[in-house]
Backbone as CSV, one residue per row, in Angstrom:
resi,resn,N_x,N_y,N_z,CA_x,CA_y,CA_z,C_x,C_y,C_z
1,MET,0.870,20.722,-22.033,1.036,19.382,-21.535,0.641,19.358,-20.056
2,ASN,-0.221,18.431,-19.689,-0.661,18.286,-18.305,0.176,17.238,-17.592
3,LYS,0.498,17.528,-16.356,1.218,16.563,-15.532,0.217,15.868,-14.616
4,VAL,0.419,14.593,-14.452,-0.403,13.818,-13.531,0.524,13.254,-12.457
5,TYR,0.169,13.494,-11.223,0.986,13.031,-10.119,0.321,11.850,-9.428
6,ALA,1.129,10.937,-8.960,0.648,9.825,-8.143,1.491,9.805,-6.874
7,TYR,0.846,9.583,-5.766,1.508,9.566,-4.471,1.536,8.127,-3.963
8,TYR,2.739,7.644,-3.659,2.924,6.270,-3.221,3.288,6.254,-1.738
9,PRO,2.348,5.866,-0.894,2.643,5.856,0.536,3.605,4.734,0.906
10,ILE,4.385,4.968,1.949,5.283,3.953,2.499,4.673,3.492,3.818
11,TYR,4.511,2.190,3.936,3.931,1.608,5.141,5.011,0.903,5.939
12,GLN,4.904,1.019,7.250,5.838,0.356,8.150,5.018,-0.444,9.153
13,TYR,5.418,-1.698,9.371,4.717,-2.556,10.309,5.695,-3.560,10.900
14,GLU,5.311,-4.152,12.010,6.193,-5.074,12.718,5.505,-6.431,12.857
15,VAL,6.263,-7.492,12.549,5.786,-8.858,12.703,6.876,-9.645,13.407
16,ASN,6.542,-10.255,14.525,7.511,-11.055,15.299,8.809,-10.283,15.552
17,SER,8.685,-9.058,15.983,9.807,-8.179,16.337,10.688,-7.790,15.146
18,ILE,10.214,-8.026,13.931,10.924,-7.592,12.725,10.108,-6.476,12.094
19,THR,10.773,-5.349,11.824,10.097,-4.199,11.221,10.220,-4.270,9.704
20,TYR,9.095,-4.121,9.045,9.048,-4.098,7.582,8.623,-2.703,7.153
21,GLN,9.221,-2.215,6.109,8.855,-0.911,5.562,8.854,-1.049,4.046
22,SER,7.739,-0.687,3.424,7.637,-0.866,1.982,6.665,0.139,1.385
23,GLU,6.976,0.537,0.169,6.086,1.412,-0.584,4.956,0.565,-1.156
24,PHE,3.736,1.048,-1.014,2.600,0.349,-1.605,2.677,0.538,-3.113
25,PRO,2.567,-0.533,-3.889,2.820,-0.437,-5.336,1.756,0.302,-6.142
26,PHE,0.674,0.724,-5.504,-0.371,1.448,-6.212,-0.523,2.826,-5.589
27,GLY,-0.400,3.856,-6.402,-0.423,5.222,-5.904,-1.820,5.776,-5.716
28,GLU,-1.857,6.887,-5.036,-3.085,7.660,-4.830,-3.044,8.868,-5.751
29,GLY,-4.164,9.298,-6.222,-4.230,10.438,-7.112,-4.139,11.773,-6.404
30,SER,-4.264,11.759,-5.084,-4.241,13.002,-4.324,-3.430,12.821,-3.046
31,SER,-2.612,13.816,-2.737,-1.828,13.736,-1.501,-2.733,13.799,-0.277
32,SER,-3.939,14.337,-0.419,-4.854,14.421,0.721,-5.412,13.044,1.090
33,ALA,-5.235,12.037,0.226,-5.688,10.679,0.524,-4.705,9.954,1.428
34,ILE,-3.528,10.547,1.623,-2.487,9.930,2.433,-2.260,10.801,3.666
35,HIS,-2.355,10.197,4.825,-2.188,10.933,6.071,-0.977,10.377,6.810
36,ILE,0.078,11.147,6.871,1.315,10.713,7.519,1.041,10.410,8.991
37,GLY,1.491,9.237,9.424,1.321,8.824,10.813,0.004,8.138,11.099
38,GLU,-0.874,8.081,10.119,-2.174,7.437,10.309,-1.976,5.931,10.505
39,LYS,-2.697,5.358,11.439,-2.633,3.922,11.660,-3.696,3.246,10.801
40,VAL,-3.262,2.206,10.101,-4.160,1.444,9.241,-3.976,-0.042,9.533
41,ILE,-4.904,-0.842,9.076,-4.806,-2.285,9.251,-4.069,-2.869,8.054
42,ILE,-3.032,-3.624,8.357,-2.212,-4.286,7.336,-2.508,-5.784,7.398
43,GLN,-2.749,-6.384,6.254,-2.867,-7.838,6.164,-1.619,-8.332,5.455
44,TYR,-0.974,-9.335,6.012,0.275,-9.812,5.431,0.254,-11.335,5.303
45,ASP,1.117,-11.827,4.452,1.280,-13.254,4.234,2.101,-13.822,5.388
46,LYS,1.535,-14.744,6.147,2.235,-15.290,7.317,3.515,-16.031,6.924
47,LYS,3.557,-16.581,5.729,4.753,-17.289,5.280,5.820,-16.323,4.768
48,ASN,5.392,-15.162,4.306,6.318,-14.145,3.791,5.768,-12.768,4.167
49,PRO,6.047,-12.302,5.383,5.459,-11.049,5.871,5.771,-9.811,5.039
50,GLU,6.759,-9.893,4.143,7.037,-8.741,3.280,5.897,-8.494,2.296
51,ASN,5.096,-9.515,2.024,3.932,-9.368,1.138,2.755,-8.888,1.974
52,PHE,2.241,-7.724,1.636,1.164,-7.145,2.432,0.146,-6.442,1.550
53,ILE,-0.987,-6.175,2.153,-2.039,-5.368,1.534,-2.613,-4.496,2.644
54,VAL,-2.950,-3.293,2.302,-3.584,-2.385,3.251,-5.073,-2.681,3.227
55,SER,-5.640,-2.915,4.379,-7.065,-3.194,4.463,-7.842,-2.046,3.822
56,GLY,-8.750,-2.398,2.945,-9.524,-1.394,2.217,-8.942,-1.080,0.851
57,LYS,-7.741,-1.579,0.562,-7.083,-1.328,-0.730,-7.044,-2.601,-1.591
58,GLU,-7.811,-3.603,-1.217,-7.803,-4.866,-1.942,-8.187,-4.688,-3.407
59,ASN,-9.025,-3.710,-3.694,-9.453,-3.480,-5.077,-8.302,-3.075,-5.985
60,ALA,-7.254,-2.504,-5.431,-6.081,-2.136,-6.235,-5.449,-3.402,-6.799
61,TRP,-5.332,-4.439,-5.986,-4.760,-5.708,-6.460,-5.696,-6.373,-7.452
62,LEU,-6.999,-6.305,-7.178,-7.971,-6.900,-8.089,-7.901,-6.241,-9.458
63,GLY,-7.790,-4.917,-9.483,-7.669,-4.198,-10.755,-6.412,-4.612,-11.504
64,GLN,-5.327,-4.825,-10.771,-4.073,-5.255,-11.388,-4.251,-6.649,-12.005
65,ALA,-4.917,-7.541,-11.290,-5.081,-8.918,-11.753,-6.021,-8.989,-12.960
66,ILE,-7.076,-8.194,-12.934,-8.073,-8.269,-14.015,-7.690,-7.415,-15.212
67,PHE,-7.293,-6.180,-14.964,-7.080,-5.233,-16.047,-5.616,-5.008,-16.387
68,GLY,-4.717,-5.545,-15.576,-3.301,-5.340,-15.820,-2.871,-3.904,-15.637
69,CYS,-3.537,-3.207,-14.722,-3.235,-1.784,-14.474,-1.883,-1.620,-13.853
């Protein structure tokens, strides 16, 4: 039996002096794809800053919407 691992990074960001921390709902297949402390661009919903997407990871949401992954 083969095991498959997925790594789910936790992102932390601040909006209007409020810190948000959340696990990205789509995992990476390799731990080397995640770099602890790396700064990335976060896009968030201005009406609900808890909703975010990591810039460059938009295809993960698209795959979820189209394929139900």
